[in-house]
C-alpha positions as CSV (number, residue, x, y, z in Angstrom):
1,M,8.0,27.0,-14.5
2,L,7.5,26.0,-10.9
3,K,9.5,23.3,-9.3
4,L,7.7,20.1,-8.5
5,S,8.3,20.5,-4.8
6,K,6.6,23.9,-4.8
7,V,3.6,22.5,-6.7
8,T,3.2,19.7,-4.3
9,T,3.5,22.0,-1.3
10,I,0.8,24.3,-2.7
11,V,-1.5,21.4,-3.4
12,L,-1.0,19.9,0.0
13,W,-1.7,23.2,1.7
14,A,-4.9,23.7,-0.4
15,L,-6.1,20.2,0.5
16,M,-5.4,20.9,4.2
17,V,-7.3,24.2,4.1
18,I,-10.3,22.6,2.5
19,S,-10.3,19.8,5.1
20,V,-10.0,22.3,7.9
21,L,-12.9,24.3,6.4
22,F,-15.0,21.2,6.4
23,L,-14.1,20.6,10.0
24,I,-14.9,24.2,11.0
25,L,-18.3,24.1,9.2
26,Y,-19.2,20.8,10.8
27,A,-18.1,21.7,14.3
28,G,-19.5,25.3,14.2
29,T,-22.9,24.7,12.7
30,K,-23.6,21.0,13.0
31,S,-25.9,21.6,10.1
32,I,-23.8,19.6,7.7
33,T,-24.3,15.9,7.5
34,E,-21.5,13.3,7.1
35,E,-22.1,13.0,3.3
36,P,-19.7,15.8,2.3
37,F,-17.0,14.3,4.5
38,I,-17.4,10.9,2.8
39,I,-17.3,12.5,-0.7
40,W,-14.2,14.5,0.4
41,S,-12.5,11.4,1.6
42,Y,-13.2,9.7,-1.7
43,V,-11.7,12.7,-3.5
44,L,-8.6,12.4,-1.3
45,I,-8.3,8.7,-1.8
46,V,-8.6,9.1,-5.6
47,A,-6.0,11.9,-5.5
48,A,-3.6,9.7,-3.4
49,V,-4.0,6.7,-5.7
50,A,-3.4,8.9,-8.8
51,L,-0.3,10.5,-7.3
52,A,1.0,7.1,-6.1
53,V,0.6,5.7,-9.6
54,G,1.5,8.9,-11.5
55,F,4.7,9.9,-9.8
56,P,6.6,6.7,-10.4
57,I,5.6,6.8,-14.1
58,V,6.8,10.5,-14.3
59,N,10.0,9.5,-12.5
60,A,10.5,6.5,-14.9
61,I,10.1,8.8,-17.9
62,A,12.4,11.4,-16.5
63,N,15.0,8.9,-15.3
64,P,14.9,5.7,-17.4
65,K,18.0,4.3,-15.6
66,G,15.9,4.1,-12.4
67,L,13.5,1.6,-14.1
68,K,16.0,-1.1,-13.4
69,G,15.5,-0.9,-9.6
70,M,11.8,-0.7,-10.0
71,V,11.7,-3.8,-12.2
72,I,14.0,-5.7,-9.8
73,G,11.6,-4.8,-6.9
74,L,8.5,-5.9,-8.8
75,V,10.1,-9.2,-9.9
76,S,11.2,-9.8,-6.3
77,I,7.7,-9.3,-5.0
78,G,6.4,-11.5,-7.8
79,I,8.8,-14.3,-6.9
80,I,7.8,-14.1,-3.2
81,L,4.1,-14.2,-4.1
82,A,4.7,-17.2,-6.4
83,I,6.6,-19.1,-3.7
84,S,3.9,-18.3,-1.2
85,Y,1.1,-19.4,-3.5
86,A,3.0,-22.7,-4.2
87,L,3.5,-23.4,-0.5
88,A,-0.1,-22.5,0.5
89,S,-2.6,-25.2,1.1
90,D,-6.2,-25.2,-0.3
91,E,-7.4,-27.7,2.2
92,I,-10.8,-26.9,3.6
93,M,-11.0,-26.5,7.4
94,T,-13.1,-29.3,8.8
95,N,-12.4,-28.9,12.5
96,V,-14.3,-25.6,12.9
97,S,-17.9,-25.0,13.7
98,I,-18.5,-22.9,10.6
99,E,-20.2,-24.4,7.6
100,N,-17.8,-25.6,4.8
101,E,-19.5,-23.2,2.3
102,T,-18.0,-20.2,4.1
103,N,-14.4,-21.5,3.7
104,P,-14.0,-22.7,0.1
105,A,-10.7,-24.0,-1.2
106,G,-9.9,-20.8,-3.1
107,L,-10.3,-18.7,-0.1
108,M,-8.1,-21.0,2.0
109,K,-5.4,-20.8,-0.7
110,Y,-5.6,-17.0,-0.7
111,A,-5.4,-16.8,3.1
112,G,-2.5,-19.2,3.2
113,T,-0.7,-17.2,0.5
114,S,-1.2,-14.0,2.5
115,I,0.1,-15.6,5.7
116,I,3.1,-17.2,4.1
117,T,3.9,-13.9,2.2
118,T,3.8,-12.1,5.5
119,Y,6.2,-14.6,7.1
120,L,8.6,-14.4,4.1
121,L,8.6,-10.6,4.1
122,L,9.2,-10.6,7.8
123,G,12.2,-12.9,7.3
124,V,13.6,-10.7,4.5
125,A,13.2,-7.6,6.7
126,V,15.1,-9.3,9.6
127,I,17.8,-10.6,7.3
128,S,18.2,-7.1,5.8
129,V,18.5,-5.5,9.2
130,I,21.1,-8.1,10.3
131,Y,23.0,-7.7,7.1
132,A,23.0,-3.9,7.3
133,E,24.3,-4.0,10.9
134,V,27.0,-6.6,10.2
135,S,28.2,-4.9,7.0
136,K,28.4,-1.5,8.9
137,S,30.7,-3.0,11.5
138,F,33.2,-4.1,8.8
139,K,33.5,-0.6,7.2
């Protein structure tokens, strides 16, 4: 049986060859419309999503002890999102020149949650970098 790395290498080369063939056909003849490129991009997006979801599942089945780290990561992200949602305001903006129907309370809550999540993750990243550098200096 082939190793997983060999299979992924073969698949990646095949996808690249097909993409280059599309490019050569389009650049050489100009008789192809953009529709095959759009369909091909959909195929690549579906493949990327399937692999992004499939490989962690395969890895979790092959290495059940690694599930602990994945669960900790998912719970951490859930906690950050819950904190962001709790801190976000659903107040409708009244000082803008846009009609109030275009900025409903739910949308304002979602936007606030997104902004606060970004700030919290930025803070976590900065603290992680500082911690890594400080802990490295004590070793």
